[in-house]
C-alpha positions as CSV (number, residue, x, y, z in Angstrom):
1,X,-11.0,17.8,63.0
2,X,-14.0,17.1,60.9
3,X,-16.3,19.8,62.4
4,X,-13.7,22.4,63.3
5,X,-14.4,25.9,62.0
6,X,-13.0,29.3,62.6
7,X,-15.6,29.9,65.3
8,X,-13.9,27.2,67.4
9,X,-10.5,29.1,67.3
10,X,-9.1,32.0,69.2
11,X,-8.1,35.1,67.2
12,X,-4.4,34.2,67.4
13,X,-5.1,30.6,66.3
14,X,-7.1,31.9,63.3
15,X,-4.3,34.2,62.3
16,X,-1.7,31.4,62.7
17,X,-3.6,29.1,60.3
18,X,-3.2,31.6,57.5
19,X,0.6,31.4,57.2
20,X,3.1,28.6,57.0
21,X,4.8,26.8,59.9
22,X,8.0,26.6,57.9
23,X,9.1,26.5,54.3
24,X,6.7,23.8,53.1
25,X,4.0,23.1,55.8
26,X,1.1,24.8,57.3
27,X,0.6,25.3,61.0
28,X,-1.4,22.8,62.9
29,X,-3.5,23.5,66.0
30,X,-3.1,20.7,68.5
31,X,-5.8,21.9,70.9
32,X,-8.6,21.2,68.3
33,X,-6.8,18.4,66.4
34,X,-6.0,20.4,63.3
35,X,-2.9,18.8,61.7
36,X,-0.2,20.4,59.6
37,X,-0.1,19.6,55.9
38,X,2.6,19.8,53.3
39,X,2.7,21.7,50.0
40,X,5.7,21.2,47.8
41,X,7.0,22.0,44.3
42,X,6.1,20.4,41.0
43,X,4.9,20.7,38.4
44,X,6.5,18.0,36.2
45,X,7.6,15.9,39.1
46,X,7.5,15.9,42.9
47,X,10.2,18.1,44.5
48,X,9.9,17.2,48.2
49,X,13.1,18.3,49.9
50,X,14.7,15.9,52.2
51,X,17.0,18.3,54.1
52,X,17.5,22.0,53.8
53,X,14.6,24.0,52.3
54,X,14.6,26.5,49.4
55,X,12.6,27.4,46.3
56,X,15.4,27.6,43.8
57,X,16.2,23.9,43.5
58,X,19.5,24.1,45.4
59,X,18.9,21.5,48.2
60,X,18.4,17.8,47.7
61,X,15.0,16.3,47.2
62,X,13.6,12.8,47.3
63,X,13.8,10.7,44.1
64,X,10.8,11.2,41.9
65,X,9.8,10.7,38.3
66,X,10.8,13.6,36.1
67,X,8.2,13.8,33.4
68,X,8.5,16.2,30.5
69,X,8.2,19.8,31.6
70,X,5.2,21.7,30.2
71,X,7.2,23.0,27.1
72,X,7.4,19.3,26.0
73,X,4.1,18.0,27.3
74,X,2.2,20.8,25.6
75,X,3.5,19.7,22.2
76,X,1.5,16.5,22.5
77,X,-1.7,18.6,22.4
78,X,-3.2,15.8,24.4
79,X,-5.2,16.6,27.6
80,X,-5.8,12.9,28.2
81,X,-2.0,12.3,28.3
82,X,-1.7,15.3,30.6
83,X,-4.3,13.8,32.9
84,X,-2.5,10.4,33.0
85,X,0.7,12.3,34.0
86,X,-1.3,14.1,36.6
87,X,-2.5,10.8,38.1
88,X,1.1,9.7,38.3
89,X,2.1,13.0,40.0
90,X,-0.8,12.5,42.5
91,X,0.3,9.0,43.3
92,X,3.9,10.0,44.0
93,X,2.6,13.0,46.1
94,X,0.3,10.7,48.1
95,X,3.1,8.2,48.8
96,X,5.2,11.1,50.2
97,X,2.2,12.4,52.2
98,X,2.1,15.7,50.2
99,X,-1.2,17.5,50.4
100,X,-0.7,19.9,47.5
101,X,1.8,19.8,44.6
102,X,2.5,23.3,43.2
103,X,1.5,23.2,39.6
104,X,0.6,23.4,36.8
105,X,2.0,26.7,35.6
106,X,-0.1,28.1,32.7
107,X,1.2,31.6,32.1
108,X,1.3,32.7,28.5
109,X,4.6,32.7,26.6
110,X,4.5,36.4,25.7
111,X,8.2,36.5,24.8
112,X,10.6,33.7,23.9
113,X,13.0,35.4,26.3
114,X,11.1,34.5,29.5
115,X,13.5,32.4,31.5
116,X,10.7,30.2,32.8
117,X,9.0,29.4,29.5
118,X,10.0,25.7,29.9
119,X,7.5,25.6,32.8
120,X,4.6,26.9,30.7
121,X,2.5,25.4,27.9
122,X,1.9,27.9,25.1
123,X,1.5,31.4,23.6
124,X,-2.3,30.5,23.3
125,X,-4.8,30.4,26.2
126,X,-6.9,27.6,24.9
127,X,-3.9,25.2,24.7
128,X,-2.8,26.4,28.2
129,X,-6.2,26.0,29.7
130,X,-7.1,22.6,28.2
131,X,-3.7,21.0,29.0
132,X,-3.6,22.6,32.5
133,X,-7.1,21.3,33.3
134,X,-6.0,17.8,32.3
135,X,-3.1,17.9,34.8
136,X,-5.3,19.2,37.5
137,X,-8.0,16.5,37.0
138,X,-5.3,13.8,37.1
139,X,-3.5,15.1,40.2
140,X,-6.7,15.6,42.2
141,X,-8.2,12.3,41.3
142,X,-5.7,10.8,43.8
143,X,-6.8,13.0,46.7
144,X,-3.9,15.4,46.3
145,X,-4.4,19.1,45.6
146,X,-3.0,21.1,42.7
147,X,-2.0,24.7,42.7
148,X,-2.7,26.6,39.5
149,X,0.0,29.2,39.0
150,X,1.1,32.0,38.6
151,X,-2.0,34.1,38.8
152,X,-1.7,36.3,36.8
153,X,0.1,38.1,34.0
154,X,3.5,36.8,35.2
155,X,5.3,36.6,31.9
156,X,8.9,37.4,32.7
157,X,11.5,36.8,35.4
158,X,13.2,40.1,35.3
159,X,12.2,42.2,38.3
160,X,9.4,39.6,38.9
161,X,8.9,40.5,42.6
162,X,8.0,44.1,41.8
163,X,7.3,44.8,38.2
164,X,3.9,45.9,37.1
165,X,2.4,44.1,34.1
166,X,0.5,47.0,32.5
167,X,-2.2,45.3,30.4
168,X,-5.3,46.7,28.8
169,X,-8.6,45.0,29.7
170,X,-9.2,43.1,26.5
171,X,-5.8,41.3,26.3
172,X,-5.8,40.7,30.1
173,X,-9.2,39.0,29.8
174,X,-8.9,37.3,26.4
175,X,-5.2,36.2,26.5
176,X,-3.8,36.3,30.0
177,X,-6.8,35.2,32.2
178,X,-8.7,33.0,29.8
179,X,-6.6,29.9,30.4
180,X,-6.9,30.3,34.2
181,X,-10.7,30.6,33.7
182,X,-10.8,27.4,31.7
183,X,-8.9,25.4,34.4
184,X,-10.9,26.8,37.3
185,X,-14.3,26.2,35.7
186,X,-13.4,22.8,34.3
187,X,-11.3,21.3,37.0
188,X,-11.6,23.3,40.3
189,X,-8.0,23.2,41.5
190,X,-7.8,23.0,45.3
191,X,-5.6,26.1,45.3
192,X,-4.6,29.0,43.1
193,X,-1.2,30.6,43.6
194,X,-1.0,34.3,43.2
195,X,2.0,35.7,41.5
196,X,4.8,38.0,42.6
197,X,4.2,40.8,40.2
198,X,1.8,43.8,40.2
199,X,-0.9,44.0,37.6
200,X,-1.7,47.5,36.4
201,X,0.1,48.8,39.5
202,X,-1.6,46.5,42.1
203,X,0.3,43.5,43.7
204,X,-1.5,40.3,42.7
205,X,-1.4,39.3,46.4
206,X,-3.4,42.5,47.3
207,X,-5.8,42.7,44.4
208,X,-9.5,42.1,45.4
209,X,-10.6,42.5,41.8
210,X,-8.4,39.6,40.7
211,X,-8.6,37.3,43.8
212,X,-12.2,37.8,44.7
213,X,-14.3,39.6,42.1
214,X,-12.9,37.6,39.1
215,X,-11.6,34.4,40.5
216,X,-14.5,33.7,42.9
217,X,-17.3,35.9,41.8
218,X,-17.1,35.4,38.1
219,X,-15.5,32.0,37.8
220,X,-16.9,30.3,40.9
221,X,-13.5,29.2,42.4
222,X,-14.2,27.3,45.6
223,X,-10.6,26.7,46.9
224,X,-7.8,28.5,48.6
225,X,-5.5,31.2,47.3
226,X,-1.9,30.7,48.4
227,X,0.9,33.2,47.8
228,X,3.9,32.4,45.7
229,X,6.8,31.9,48.1
230,X,7.6,35.4,49.3
231,X,5.0,37.2,47.2
232,X,3.2,38.9,50.2
233,X,3.8,42.6,50.3
234,X,1.3,43.6,53.0
235,X,-0.6,40.8,54.6
236,X,-3.2,43.0,56.3
237,X,-4.1,44.4,52.9
238,X,-3.8,41.0,51.1
239,X,-6.0,38.9,53.3
240,X,-9.3,40.8,52.8
241,X,-8.4,41.1,49.1
242,X,-8.6,37.3,48.9
243,X,-5.2,35.9,49.9
244,X,-5.9,33.0,52.3
245,X,-2.4,31.5,53.0
246,X,1.0,33.2,53.1
247,X,3.9,30.9,52.3
248,X,6.5,30.4,53.6
249,X,6.5,31.1,57.3
250,X,7.1,34.7,58.4
251,X,8.1,33.5,61.9
252,X,4.9,34.8,63.3
253,X,5.5,38.4,62.4
254,X,2.6,38.8,59.9
255,X,0.3,36.7,62.1
256,X,0.8,39.3,64.8
257,X,0.0,42.1,62.3
258,X,-3.3,40.4,61.5
259,X,-4.2,40.1,65.2
260,X,-3.3,43.7,65.8
261,X,-5.3,44.9,62.8
262,X,-8.4,43.1,64.1
263,X,-8.0,44.4,67.6
264,X,-7.5,47.9,66.3
265,X,-10.6,47.7,64.0
266,X,-8.7,48.1,60.7
267,X,-9.3,44.5,59.6
268,X,-12.8,42.9,59.8
269,X,-12.5,39.6,61.7
270,X,-15.0,38.1,59.2
271,X,-12.2,38.3,56.6
272,X,-9.9,36.4,58.8
273,X,-12.6,33.8,59.6
274,X,-13.1,33.3,55.8
275,X,-9.4,32.7,55.2
276,X,-9.1,30.4,58.2
277,X,-12.1,28.3,57.1
278,X,-10.6,27.9,53.6
279,X,-7.4,26.6,55.2
280,X,-9.4,24.2,57.3
281,X,-11.2,23.0,54.2
282,X,-7.9,22.3,52.5
283,X,-6.7,20.3,55.5
284,X,-10.0,18.3,55.5
285,X,-9.6,17.5,51.8
286,X,-6.0,16.3,52.4
287,X,-7.0,14.2,55.4
288,X,-9.8,12.5,53.5
289,X,-7.2,10.8,51.2
290,X,-6.7,7.2,52.0
291,X,-3.2,6.2,53.1
292,X,-1.1,5.6,50.0
293,X,-0.1,2.1,49.2
294,X,3.6,2.1,48.3
295,X,6.2,1.7,47.2
296,X,6.3,3.6,44.0
297,X,6.2,1.6,40.7
298,X,9.3,3.2,39.4
299,X,9.3,1.2,36.2
300,X,5.7,2.0,35.3
301,X,6.1,5.7,35.8
302,X,9.4,5.8,33.9
303,X,7.6,4.0,31.0
304,X,4.9,6.7,31.1
305,X,7.6,9.4,31.1
306,X,9.1,7.8,28.0
307,X,5.8,7.6,26.2
308,X,5.1,11.3,27.0
309,X,8.5,12.3,25.9
310,X,8.1,10.6,22.6
311,X,4.8,12.4,22.1
312,X,6.4,15.7,22.9
313,X,9.0,15.6,20.1
314,X,8.3,17.9,17.1
315,X,9.7,17.0,13.8
316,X,10.3,20.4,12.2
317,X,11.9,19.4,9.0
318,X,12.6,16.1,7.2
319,X,13.8,16.8,3.6
320,X,14.4,13.7,1.5
321,X,13.0,11.4,4.2
322,X,16.3,11.2,6.0
323,X,14.4,10.2,9.0
324,X,13.7,7.6,10.4
325,X,17.2,6.3,10.5
326,X,18.1,2.8,9.3
327,X,19.3,0.6,12.1
328,X,22.1,-0.6,9.8
329,X,23.3,2.9,8.9
330,X,26.8,4.0,9.9
331,X,26.1,6.9,12.4
332,X,28.1,9.6,14.0
333,X,26.5,11.2,17.1
334,X,27.9,14.6,17.8
335,X,27.3,17.0,20.6
336,X,27.7,16.8,24.4
337,X,23.9,16.9,25.0
338,X,23.7,13.3,23.5
339,X,25.9,12.1,26.4
340,X,24.9,14.6,29.1
341,X,21.3,15.3,28.6
342,X,19.6,18.6,29.4
343,X,16.2,17.3,30.4
344,X,14.6,19.8,32.7
345,X,14.8,23.5,33.6
346,X,16.6,25.1,36.6
347,X,14.9,26.6,39.6
348,X,12.0,25.5,41.9
349,X,11.0,22.7,39.5
350,X,14.3,20.9,39.6
351,X,13.5,17.2,40.1
352,X,15.8,14.5,41.4
353,X,15.0,11.7,38.8
354,X,14.5,8.1,39.7
355,X,16.7,7.2,36.7
356,X,18.1,9.1,33.8
357,X,18.5,8.0,30.1
358,X,20.9,9.6,27.6
359,X,20.4,9.6,23.9
360,X,23.8,8.3,23.0
361,X,23.3,5.0,24.9
362,X,19.8,4.6,23.6
363,X,20.9,5.2,20.0
364,X,23.5,2.6,20.4
365,X,20.9,0.2,21.8
366,X,18.8,0.7,18.6
367,X,21.7,0.7,16.1
368,X,23.0,-2.5,14.5
369,X,26.5,-1.1,13.8
370,X,29.0,0.8,15.8
371,X,28.0,4.4,16.6
372,X,30.9,6.9,16.7
373,X,30.6,9.8,19.2
374,X,32.3,13.2,19.3
375,X,31.3,15.8,22.0
376,X,31.8,18.7,19.6
377,X,31.6,21.3,22.3
378,X,31.5,21.6,26.1
379,X,28.5,22.7,28.1
380,X,30.3,25.4,30.0
381,X,32.2,26.8,27.0
382,X,35.6,25.6,28.2
383,X,38.1,23.6,26.2
384,X,39.5,24.0,22.7
385,X,36.4,24.6,20.6
386,X,38.3,24.3,17.3
387,X,39.8,21.0,18.2
388,X,36.5,19.6,19.4
389,X,34.9,20.8,16.1
390,X,37.7,19.2,14.0
391,X,37.2,15.9,15.8
392,X,33.5,16.1,15.1
393,X,34.1,16.8,11.4
394,X,36.3,13.7,11.1
395,X,33.5,11.6,12.7
396,X,30.8,13.1,10.4
397,X,32.9,12.7,7.3
398,X,33.2,8.9,7.9
399,X,29.5,8.4,8.6
400,X,26.4,7.9,6.4
401,X,24.4,10.1,8.7
402,X,25.6,12.6,11.3
403,X,23.2,13.4,14.2
404,X,24.1,16.6,16.0
405,X,22.7,17.3,19.5
406,X,22.6,21.0,20.1
407,X,20.8,23.2,22.6
408,X,20.8,25.7,25.4
409,X,23.0,25.1,28.5
410,X,21.2,25.4,31.8
411,X,23.1,28.6,32.5
412,X,21.3,30.3,29.7
413,X,17.7,29.7,30.8
414,X,16.3,29.3,34.3
415,X,13.8,30.6,36.8
416,X,15.0,33.9,38.2
417,X,16.3,35.5,35.0
418,X,15.3,36.0,31.4
419,X,17.4,35.3,28.3
420,X,19.0,38.1,26.4
421,X,18.7,36.6,22.9
422,X,17.3,33.4,21.2
423,X,20.5,32.2,19.7
424,X,22.3,29.0,20.2
425,X,25.9,29.3,21.5
426,X,28.2,30.4,18.8
427,X,30.4,27.3,19.2
428,X,27.4,25.1,18.5
429,X,26.3,27.1,15.4
430,X,29.8,26.8,14.0
431,X,29.8,23.1,14.7
432,X,26.6,22.6,12.8
433,X,27.9,24.5,9.8
434,X,31.1,22.5,9.8
435,X,29.3,19.1,10.2
436,X,26.8,19.9,7.4
437,X,29.7,20.9,5.1
438,X,31.4,17.6,5.8
439,X,28.3,15.5,5.6
440,X,25.1,16.9,4.0
441,X,23.1,14.0,5.6
442,X,22.9,15.7,8.9
443,X,20.1,15.7,11.5
444,X,20.0,18.3,14.2
445,X,18.3,17.5,17.5
446,X,17.6,20.4,19.8
447,X,17.4,20.5,23.6
448,X,16.0,23.8,24.9
449,X,13.3,25.1,27.2
450,X,12.5,28.2,25.0
451,X,12.5,28.6,21.3
452,X,15.8,29.3,19.5
453,X,16.6,30.9,16.2
454,X,17.4,28.3,13.4
455,X,19.8,30.0,10.9
456,X,20.8,26.6,9.6
457,X,17.2,25.5,8.8
458,X,17.6,25.7,5.1
459,X,20.9,23.7,5.0
460,X,20.1,20.9,7.3
461,X,17.8,18.2,5.9
462,X,16.2,17.2,9.3
463,X,15.5,19.2,12.5
464,X,14.1,17.5,15.6
465,X,12.8,19.9,18.3
466,X,13.2,17.7,21.4
467,X,12.7,20.5,24.0
468,X,13.3,19.3,27.6
469,X,12.0,15.8,27.8
470,X,12.4,14.7,31.4
471,X,14.3,11.6,32.6
472,X,13.2,9.3,29.8
473,X,14.0,11.8,27.0
474,X,17.1,10.0,25.8
475,X,15.2,6.8,25.0
476,X,12.2,8.7,23.5
477,X,14.6,10.7,21.2
478,X,16.2,7.4,20.0
479,X,12.7,5.9,19.5
480,X,11.7,8.8,17.2
481,X,15.0,8.9,15.3
482,X,14.7,5.2,14.4
483,X,10.9,5.2,13.8
484,X,10.0,3.1,16.8
485,X,7.8,6.0,17.6
486,X,6.2,8.1,14.8
487,X,6.6,11.8,15.8
488,X,3.3,13.6,16.4
489,X,4.2,16.6,18.4
490,X,3.3,20.1,17.2
491,X,4.5,23.5,18.2
492,X,2.5,25.4,20.8
493,X,4.6,28.5,20.2
494,X,5.8,30.2,17.0
495,X,9.5,29.9,16.1
496,X,10.4,33.3,14.7
497,X,13.1,34.1,12.2
498,X,14.6,36.7,14.6
499,X,13.9,38.0,18.0
500,X,12.9,41.5,16.7
501,X,9.9,40.0,14.9
502,X,8.4,39.0,18.2
503,X,5.4,41.1,19.2
504,X,6.8,41.9,22.7
505,X,10.0,43.2,21.2
506,X,10.6,46.8,22.4
507,X,8.2,46.2,25.3
508,X,10.2,43.5,27.2
509,X,11.2,43.5,30.0
510,X,10.1,47.1,30.6
511,X,11.8,49.8,32.7
512,X,11.5,51.4,36.0
513,X,9.2,48.7,37.4
514,X,6.7,48.7,34.6
515,X,6.3,46.6,31.5
516,X,3.8,47.7,28.9
517,X,2.0,44.9,27.0
518,X,1.9,47.1,23.9
519,X,1.1,44.3,21.5
520,X,-2.4,44.0,23.0
521,X,-4.3,41.0,21.7
522,X,-1.7,40.2,19.1
523,X,0.4,37.7,21.1
524,X,2.3,34.9,19.3
525,X,0.8,33.6,16.1
526,X,-1.9,36.3,16.2
527,X,0.8,38.9,15.7
528,X,2.7,37.1,12.9
529,X,-0.5,36.4,11.0
530,X,-1.8,39.9,11.4
531,X,1.4,41.4,10.2
532,X,1.9,38.7,7.5
533,X,5.4,38.1,8.8
534,X,7.5,35.1,7.7
535,X,8.4,32.8,10.5
536,X,10.8,29.9,10.8
537,X,8.0,27.5,11.8
538,X,4.4,28.5,12.6
539,X,2.3,27.7,15.6
540,X,0.8,24.2,15.3
541,X,3.5,22.9,12.9
542,X,4.9,19.4,13.2
543,X,5.6,16.6,10.7
544,X,5.1,12.9,10.8
545,X,6.6,9.9,9.1
546,X,3.2,9.4,7.5
547,X,0.7,11.8,5.8
548,X,-2.8,12.9,6.5
549,X,-5.6,14.1,4.3
550,X,-8.6,16.1,5.5
551,X,-12.1,16.0,4.0
552,X,-14.7,18.7,4.0
553,X,-15.5,20.2,7.4
554,X,-19.1,20.6,8.6
555,X,-20.2,23.0,11.3
556,X,-23.5,23.5,13.1
557,X,-24.6,25.4,16.2
558,X,-26.2,23.4,18.9
559,X,-28.9,24.4,21.4
560,X,-26.3,25.8,23.8
561,X,-24.8,28.0,21.2
562,X,-21.6,25.9,20.8
563,X,-20.2,25.2,17.4
564,X,-20.0,21.4,16.6
565,X,-17.5,20.7,13.9
566,X,-16.9,17.3,12.2
567,X,-14.2,16.6,9.7
568,X,-13.0,13.3,8.2
569,X,-9.2,12.7,8.5
570,X,-7.4,9.9,6.7
571,X,-4.0,8.4,7.2
572,X,-2.7,8.4,3.6
573,X,0.7,7.0,4.4
574,X,2.2,3.6,5.0
575,X,2.5,3.5,8.8
576,X,0.3,4.3,11.8
577,X,0.4,7.8,13.0
578,X,-1.2,10.4,15.2
579,X,-2.5,13.8,13.9
580,X,-3.3,16.9,15.9
581,X,-6.4,18.5,14.3
582,X,-6.6,22.2,15.0
583,X,-9.7,24.5,14.7
584,X,-9.4,28.2,14.2
585,X,-12.2,30.8,13.8
586,X,-12.4,34.2,12.4
587,X,-15.1,36.9,11.8
588,X,-14.4,39.2,8.9
589,X,-17.2,41.6,9.7
590,X,-16.3,42.1,13.4
591,X,-16.6,45.7,14.7
592,X,-13.8,45.1,17.2
593,X,-10.2,44.2,16.6
594,X,-9.6,40.5,16.0
595,X,-6.6,38.5,14.7
596,X,-6.9,36.9,11.3
597,X,-7.7,33.6,13.1
598,X,-7.7,32.2,16.6
599,X,-7.4,28.7,17.9
600,X,-10.6,27.6,19.6
601,X,-10.4,23.8,19.8
602,X,-8.2,20.8,19.0
603,X,-8.2,17.1,19.1
604,X,-5.7,14.2,18.6
605,X,-6.5,11.2,16.6
606,X,-4.6,7.9,16.0
607,X,-5.0,6.3,12.6
608,X,-3.7,3.1,11.0
609,X,-2.5,3.3,7.3
610,X,-5.5,3.9,5.1
611,X,-7.9,4.5,8.0
612,X,-10.4,7.3,8.0
613,X,-12.2,8.7,11.1
614,X,-14.6,11.5,11.7
615,X,-13.0,14.0,14.1
616,X,-15.3,15.9,16.3
617,X,-14.4,19.3,17.8
618,X,-16.5,21.7,19.9
619,X,-16.0,25.4,20.0
620,X,-17.6,26.8,23.2
621,X,-19.7,29.8,22.6
622,X,-17.9,31.5,25.5
623,X,-14.7,31.2,23.6
624,X,-16.1,33.2,20.7
625,X,-16.7,36.2,23.0
626,X,-14.6,39.3,23.2
627,X,-14.4,41.5,26.4
628,X,-16.4,44.6,25.8
629,X,-14.7,47.4,27.7
630,X,-17.8,49.6,27.5
631,X,-19.9,47.3,29.6
632,X,-17.3,45.1,31.2
633,X,-18.9,42.0,29.9
634,X,-18.2,39.1,27.5
635,X,-20.0,39.7,24.2
636,X,-20.5,37.3,21.3
637,X,-20.7,39.2,18.0
638,X,-23.3,37.7,15.7
639,X,-22.4,36.9,12.1
640,X,-21.0,34.3,9.7
641,X,-17.9,32.8,11.3
642,X,-15.2,31.1,9.2
643,X,-14.2,27.8,10.7
644,X,-10.7,26.7,9.6
645,X,-9.7,23.1,10.3
646,X,-5.9,23.0,10.1
647,X,-2.7,21.1,10.5
648,X,-1.1,24.4,11.7
649,X,-2.0,28.0,12.0
650,X,-0.7,28.4,8.4
651,X,-1.7,25.0,7.0
652,X,-5.5,25.3,6.5
653,X,-6.9,22.0,5.3
654,X,-10.7,22.6,5.2
655,X,-12.9,25.7,5.8
656,X,-16.6,26.3,6.2
657,X,-18.8,29.0,7.6
658,X,-21.5,29.0,10.3
659,X,-24.0,31.6,11.3
660,X,-23.8,32.5,15.0
661,X,-26.4,34.6,16.8
662,X,-25.0,37.5,18.6
663,X,-25.6,38.8,22.1
664,X,-27.9,41.8,22.5
665,X,-25.9,44.9,23.4
666,X,-27.5,48.2,24.0
667,X,-25.2,50.9,25.4
668,X,-26.7,53.7,27.4
669,X,-27.0,56.8,25.3
670,X,-25.7,60.2,26.4
671,X,-24.9,63.6,24.9
672,X,-21.4,62.1,24.2
673,X,-22.8,59.2,22.2
674,X,-21.9,59.4,18.5
675,X,-24.3,59.6,15.6
676,X,-23.3,56.0,14.8
677,X,-24.3,54.9,18.3
678,X,-27.8,56.4,17.8
679,X,-28.2,55.1,14.3
680,X,-27.5,51.5,15.6
681,X,-29.9,51.9,18.5
682,X,-33.2,50.1,18.0
683,X,-35.3,52.9,19.5
684,X,-33.4,56.0,18.7
685,X,-32.0,54.9,15.3
686,X,-35.1,55.5,13.1
687,X,-35.8,58.8,14.7
688,X,-32.2,60.1,14.4
689,X,-31.9,58.9,10.8
690,X,-35.0,60.8,9.8
691,X,-33.9,64.0,11.6
692,X,-30.4,63.8,10.1
693,X,-31.8,63.2,6.7
694,X,-33.9,66.4,7.0
695,X,-31.0,68.4,8.3
696,X,-28.7,67.4,5.4
697,X,-31.2,67.5,2.6
698,X,-32.3,63.9,2.4
699,X,-29.0,62.2,2.8
700,X,-29.4,58.7,4.2
701,X,-27.0,58.4,7.1
702,X,-27.8,54.8,7.5
703,X,-25.5,54.1,4.6
704,X,-27.1,55.5,1.4
705,X,-24.4,58.2,1.2
706,X,-21.3,56.4,2.3
707,X,-19.1,59.5,2.4
708,X,-21.4,61.6,4.6
709,X,-22.2,58.5,6.8
710,X,-18.5,58.0,7.5
711,X,-17.9,61.7,8.2
712,X,-20.9,62.0,10.6
713,X,-20.5,58.6,12.3
714,X,-18.2,59.8,15.1
715,X,-19.9,63.2,15.6
716,X,-21.1,63.6,19.2
717,X,-24.9,64.1,19.2
718,X,-24.7,66.7,22.0
719,X,-22.7,69.0,19.6
720,X,-24.9,68.3,16.6
721,X,-28.0,69.9,18.2
722,X,-26.1,73.2,18.7
723,X,-25.7,73.7,14.9
724,X,-27.9,76.4,13.4
725,X,-31.0,74.9,11.9
726,X,-30.7,71.6,13.7
727,X,-34.0,69.7,13.2
728,X,-34.0,68.5,16.8
729,X,-33.7,70.6,19.9
730,X,-31.5,69.8,23.0
731,X,-34.7,69.2,25.0
732,X,-36.0,66.8,22.4
733,X,-32.7,65.0,22.4
734,X,-32.8,64.7,26.2
735,X,-36.3,63.1,25.9
736,X,-35.1,60.8,23.1
737,X,-32.1,59.7,25.2
738,X,-34.3,59.1,28.3
739,X,-36.8,57.1,26.3
740,X,-34.1,55.0,24.6
741,X,-32.3,54.2,27.9
742,X,-35.6,53.3,29.5
């Protein structure tokens, strides 16, 4: 099929190419040798169904490595690790003859309540974009396509098939689209999956601004746009908007609609040709992959899953150095999650793992003494909670250290619905309190896909955020608890003290088919920092069993306008460790709203005890830009930028400033322009200042008289000339405006 194009096909054949044959495969065209290809779920493992088909994880799928979901992988802050996992996903997909694996998902964690947060990376677009690009590069290096999803502003599960995400232009561009832009420009995914929802009233599957103007025109996307499964509202409208492939099959119904629309003249056949050619390009890419050499190296991929899980764990608290555990310590392990792990989310990403570790067995493998276990609670809330708690207290009282495994049951977070709160089940909170009362040397290990409130944080000496860690999470957790792995994970989302502190609170999940993104730019840590709110643990936080010292940061601007930052980092502890170095910028004199600081770059570095290395970070000039709604363009404001090198968003270790040249921005003047607009204009400014000074008796409106300058700054110039005694006539102002705009 090497040379087949849409011009070789009949109208009906072209229409047939642009929708699925069944749930997971595209249609082939035997007459011209075009084969069918398979797309199937990811994104943290391959979910190729072996029997019945569905997109909710209900039917069986072939065994595959279950790597840490995005909530865990993100905490490594390591794009190279993401790329290695991507390679493994590509290998497993190739072995199963899958053309496209559906992932990664990089939607922003706007609210901790989103039921699918376990499948997404961060509340920050730079983290999401960098980590997503790593996965895409890895997957596609094996001749398998990725599908970047869910495009776009798909940040909740409630009413997800219809709800409109009503977002202002700046947050849409700067928060919700920026990560997608990074992945497209850096990694060119073979496909982008449009989301179910509407954006400002328009279905994503029917939005030419989103799918064509922005995605292709601005970002240079070269691949195919596929619908989320069942996301097509009106295919005749969606196809010319930029939707190339509808999935799953409609049984030929919507193919016939396309054919009829072309024949009736309501759909340009050129649009159908374009979509058909993109499907043919996808098939060609898939067919170019050499045959995979199996079988799968299950052991190697499981080892990678365990390494990644260890890197995903975040040590939130470790008072008194209770961790790492001594192998000879007398331990009580409490909590059903230790025996029955919660290692992945529910829904379309439900993987059938090649093997599954649990923490209890792995802890016993590390320990030199007997480890006592008490379930403490049941996962479904059944049983006698008081009796289970009493049994756990007895076990904890007899131990040197009690390790409590707590978390969210699968029934409380899943694709398809959102959470109603961020609390752990009451029985688990009561259990933790009782165990701490019986044994102050208590470690709490959490299993959860979305952040949870931590009312016990001050009373528990150690808290380990173990997220959902995939099939090897049990071993990785034991490795961290005993110090075989030094924890290095850091939060990619803020843990608030209470749900009501979250910026989306009151605007989530919306009503009557609309959700207003009323917090604007202030998503996640941007909000907490702007409002000076206390949090349980800030964005970027994570402890280690060693310590790190930062030297003085140095920043310069290179010829391309990027900021190059170097900072020496030293391991000042006694054991080897890995540090995530974060870089935030701010501009105090900005004329537009900005958060106190924003993440712009990060790097991970491994250091032996006493070792110092110079960490290099690059802030792209494009990432300094804001979206100017007046001209619909990215604009970099010139000025002295503060560069903060940090261990978290609230742990700044070194700061410096660097002067950045701004973009020239001259807005067209009109009678509605303000006095301030004219004063700042290079042509009109001097003339207007002189005229205004004459009108107001020598007052300098360029800033000499601050009170008058502020009062007049927003005064429309068209109204100023109507004042009695105005030193400039309407005709003269018209000439001035024309000259300035020329």
